[in-house]
Each structure stands twice: as C-alpha cells, then as structure tokens.
C-alpha positions, -999 to 999 in steps of 0.1 A, spaced: -645 194 220 -634 191 181 -664 180 159 -655 159 127 -668 173 96 -674 157 62 -645 177 46 -621 162 71 -626 127 59 -625 133 22 -589 132 16 -591 95 34 -622 87 15 -607 97 -20 -573 77 -12 -594 46 -5 -613 53 -37 -580 55 -54 -566 24 -40 -595 4 -50 -594 17 -85 -559 8 -88 -565 -28 -77 -592 -32 -101 -570 -17 -128 -541 -42 -119 -565 -74 -115 -581 -65 -151 -544 -60 -167 -537 -93 -153 -565 -110 -169 -560 -92 -203 -525 -99 -206 -525 -136 -191 -553 -148 -221 -526 -145 -251 -502 -165 -228 -525 -189 -220 -533 -195 -259 -497 -196 -269 -491 -223 -243 -520 -243 -254 -506 -238 -291 -469 -248 -277 -484 -281 -261 -505 -290 -291 -475 -287 -317 -452 -307 -292 -479 -335 -289 -482 -337 -326 -445 -336 -332 -444 -366 -307 -471 -384 -323 -456 -383 -357 -421 -392 -343 -437 -425 -326 -454 -432 -360 -423 -427 -376 -404 -452 -355 -430 -478 -349 -451 -473 -380 -427 -492 -403 -436 -525 -386 -469 -518 -394 -466 -503 -429 -475 -468 -419 -451 -444 -428 -461 -408 -423 -433 -384 -424 -424 -357 -396 -428 -324 -416 -438 -291 -405 -471 -292 -425 -478 -326 -409 -469 -314 -374 -493 -284 -380 -523 -307 -392 -517 -329 -361 -515 -301 -338 -546 -283 -352 -569 -311 -359 -556 -335 -330 -563 -372 -337 -589 -366 -364 -558 -347 -382 -534 -377 -377 -561 -401 -391 -566 -374 -422 -528 -378 -427 -530 -416 -425 -559 -415 -450 -541 -392 -475 -512 -412 -472 -531 -445 -479 -550 -428 -509 -520 -414 -526 -499 -445 -527 
C-alpha cells in the first residue's frame, strides 16, 4: 500500500498557486491598462460632442443672431466644460461685440 505524503503533493500545490498568481496579475494588468483607454474614450466623445454643438450653432444660430466660430479653442472649451462652456462662449461673444 502506498501512503501519500505532503511532499508528493507539493508540485501540484505550487502549480495551483502559480496559476492563481498569474490570473490575478492578468486581471490587474487589464484593469490598469483599461483606465487610460476609458479616459481617452471620454475625451474623444467630449471633443466630438463639442464640435457638433458648435457646428449646429454655426448653421442654425445665424437666424437667431448667434455666431460662435468653430475653432480649436472653442471646441476645447465646450469639450472641457460642456453646456456651461457653451454658455460662456455665448456670453463672451455677446460681451465683446
């Protein structure tokens, strides 16, 4: 009869520990590298939305007397601040007439 000793199971236990450690490392790496992509995705969405808002204002604002140009600075202001940024641009345009 063969008796099982703890030393016989050590290679299996160490392999299981290595596999668990590798899985934890992979999950942490995915989480770590996904954060910058989420931020980049949010920035791109905000810039596109700011551009579209200014473009719509450029097309339809002429009938209302609103003329905010579509420039890099204006798009950056609207992308960073959102609707308050657009209101800020409108007030600045009205103030500096």
